[in-house]
TORTIKOL-171255 format. One record per atom (N, C-alpha, C, O, CB): residue in one letter; x, y, z. Coordinates in steps of 0.02 Angstrom, whole numbers, plus 32768, in hexadecimal, padded with zeros to 4 digits. Glycine has a CB too. Layout:
REM residues N
AXYZ ...
END
This chain:
REM residues 64
M3E2292745DAF M3E20927E5DE9 M3E6592495E04 M3E84921B5DE9 M3DD392715E03 Q3E6892655E3B Q3EA6925E5E50 Q3E9B923D5E93 Q3E6192415EA5 Q3ECC929F5E50 P3ED092125ECB P3ECE91C75EE7 P3ED192065F27 P3EE9923E5F1C P3F1991775ED3 F3EB691F45F66 F3EB992105F99 F3F09921F5FAB F3F29920B5F7B F3E9291EA5FC6 A3F3092375FD7 A3F6392525FEA A3F64928A6012 A3F5B92C45FFF A3F80925A5FBE D3F73926B6064 D3F8D92B860A5 D3F6892CA6089 D3F2D92BD6094 D3FD592ED60B3 E3F7E92F16054 E3F9193406050 E3F709352600C E3F98937D5FF9 E3FEC9352604E L3F31934E5FCB L3F3B936E5F87 L3F4493B05F80 L3F2A93E25F98 L3F0B93645F60 L3F7F93A15F4A L3F7993D75F19 L3F5493C35ED3 L3F6893985EAB L3FC293EF5F0B L3F2293E65ECD L3F1193EC5E96 L3F0794455E76 L3F15947B5E90 L3ED593C05E98 Q3EE894315E2F Q3F0294785E27 Q3EAC94935E0D Q3E84946D5DF2 Q3F5394835DE0 C3E9F94DF5E1E C3E5F94D85E07 C3E5A94F35DE5 C3E81951D5DCF C3E3494DD5E21 P3E0994DE5DC9 P3E0394E65D8A P3DDA95405D63 P3DC195415D2A P3DD7949E5D7D Y3DDB95665D7F Y3DEF95B15D8E Y3E1095C25D6B Y3E0D95DA5D32 Y3E0B95C45DC2 C3E5B95A95DB6 C3E7395FF5DA7 C3EBD95BB5D95 C3EF295D95D8F C3E77965D5E05 G3EC0959A5D92 G3F00954F5D82 G3F2C955C5DAF G3F6495605D96 G3F3395485D31 E3F2A95665DF8 E3F5D95505E20 E3F44951B5E4B E3F0B95075E53 E3F7A95855E46 Q3F7B950A5E63 Q3FA194DD5E84 Q3F6D94D75EDE Q3F9194DF5F0F Q3FFF95025E84 V3F2C94CC5EEC V3F0794D45F1F V3F1494925F59 V3F1394585F43 V3EBE94DB5F01 E3F1C949A5F85 E3F1E946C5FC2 E3EBD943F5FFC E3E98945A6025 E3F5294B25FFB V3EBC93DC5FD5 V3E8B94035FD9 V3E6A93CE600D V3E5C93985FF2 V3E66941B5F92 T3E5C93D3604A T3E6493966087 T3E1C93726075 T3DE593886065 T3E6893BA60EB V3E31933C607C V3DF09308606C V3DEA92D460B1 V3E1A92B060BE V3E0192D1601B D3DA892D060DE D3DB9929D6114 D3DA5924A60D4 D3D75924160AF D3D7392AD6171 P3DDB922460E0 P3DCF91E660D8 P3D8C91B860E6 P3D8B918360C7 P3DFA91D360F6 G3D6191C26108 G3D3891B26121 G3CFB91C76124 G3CEB91EE6151 G3D4991AE6144 G3CD991B760FF G3C9F91C260E2 G3C68919460AB G3C71915C6095 G3CB391F460C8 P3C2C91C460A0 P3C0991906058 P3C4191786037 P3C7C91796046 P3BD891BD6015 S3C2E91696017 S3C3991305FCA S3C6191715FA1 S3C9C91775F91 S3BD5910C5F92 S3C0F91AE5F94 S3C2C91E85F67 S3C02920B5F94 S3BD491FD5FBA S3C2291EE5F0D E3C2F92595F7A E3BFC92A65F9B E3C2E92C65F6B E3C6392B35F52 E3BFC92CB6007 T3BFA93155F64 T3BFE933A5F4C T3BF9937A5F7B T3BC993855FA1 T3BDE932D5F20 Y3C27939D5F74 Y3C2093F75F9F Y3C4294275F87 Y3C7694185F6A Y3C3B94015FEA V3C2D94765F8D V3C43949D5F65 V3C8F94CA5F9C V3C8994CA5FD9 V3BF994CD5F47 E3CC394E75F80 E3CEF94E85FC0 E3D12951C5F87 E3D3695085F5A E3D1E94955FE9 D3D02955B5F91 D3D3C958F5F81 D3D9895935F84 D3DBC95845FB4 D3D2995BE5FAC C3DB195B05F35 C3DFD95A15F28 C3E1895CB5F68 C3DFC96025F6B C3E1F95BF5ED3 S3E4A95C05FA2 S3E7595F15FB9 S3E9796265F89 S3E95965F5FA1 S3EA595D05FDA V3EB596215F4C V3EC096415F16 V3E9E96745EF2 V3EB996AB5EEA V3EC5961E5EF7 C3E3F96605ECA C3E2696785EC6 C3DF096905EB1 C3DD796AB5E80 C3E3A967C5EC7 C3DDC96745F02 C3DAD96745F2C C3D59965F5EE9 C3D22966F5F02 C3DB696CD5F5C R3D57964D5EBC R3D2796375E9F R3D1495EA5ECB R3D2695D55F03 R3D3A96365E51 P3CED95D05E99 P3CDE958A5ED1 P3CD895535E94 P3CCD95575E58 P3C85958F5F0D W3CE6951B5EC6 W3D0994EF5E9F W3CC394BA5EA2 W3C9894C55ECD W3D5D94D55EC2 V3CBB947B5E6D V3C9F945D5EA7 V3CC594065EB8 V3CE593E65E8E V3C45945B5E94 V3CBA93F55EED V3D0093C15EF1 V3CE0937E5F0C V3CC793745F43 V3D4693DF5F2E H3CE793535EDA H3CC293135EC0 H3CD192EB5EE5 H3D0D92F85EDF H3CCD92F85E82 V3CD092A05F2A V3CF292835F36 V3CF1923C5F41 V3CF692155F70 V3D00929F5F54 S3CEB92395F15 S3CE091D55F14 S3D0491AC5F5D S3D3791C55F74 S3D1D91A95EBE R3CE891735F7B R3D2A91575F99 R3D14910B5F8B R3CD990F95F90 R3D3E916E5FF3 E3D5090DA5F77 E3D43908D5F5F E3D7B905F5F8C E3DB490505F78 E3D5390835EFE E3D54904A5FDE E3D8190255FEA E3DD690516030 E3DDD9062606A E3D9190125F8F E3DF2904D6000 E3E0C90826056 E3E2C90B36003 E3E6990B76003 E3E6F904C60B8 D3E0F90D05FCC D3E3390F95F8C D3DFB91335F82 D3DCA91345F5C D3E3F90C25F3B V3E11915D5FAA V3DE091A25FA1 V3E0B91C05F56 V3E4691B45F47 V3DE691E95FF9 F3DE991DD5F3B F3DE0920A5ED9 F3DC392405EFC F3D9D923C5F2C F3D9B91E35E85 V3DE292855ED3 V3DDE92B65EE2 V3DDA92DA5EA6 V3E0992D95E7F V3E0892C15F0A H3D9E92FF5E97 H3DA8933F5E5C H3D8B93705E74 H3D6793725EA6 H3D8993385E12 L3DA093A75E47 L3D9793DB5E2B L3D7A94185E0D L3D9A94485DF8 L3DA093D05E20 G3D28940F5E0C G3CFB940A5DC4 G3CEE94775DE3 G3CF894945E19 G3C9093B15DC4 C3CD3948F5D9B C3CB594D05DA6 C3C7594C25DB3 C3C4D949A5D9C C3CBB95005D6F E3C7095055DF6 E3C1795265DF8 E3BDA95095DC3 E3BA794E65DBF E3C1895815DE0 D3C0B95355D9C D3BCA95445D5C D3BE695045D21 D3BFE951F5CEF D3BD195B15D2D D3BE994AF5D1D D3BF894805D0F D3BAE946A5D09 D3BA094305CF8 D3C2994645D35 
END
């Protein structure tokens, strides 16, 4: 997991390319949604967790 920054650069779990992920810092304490990679178009599962002012994001494979 990586702590929140204005623009997160994470690594696609499929193609390994760096991709930009934008997450709203407000919201539920945790959420999961699917988003396609802008490079290889495969679907990631985006896991977001929020603890007070910190937001953590993890990209996983859809078939995990």
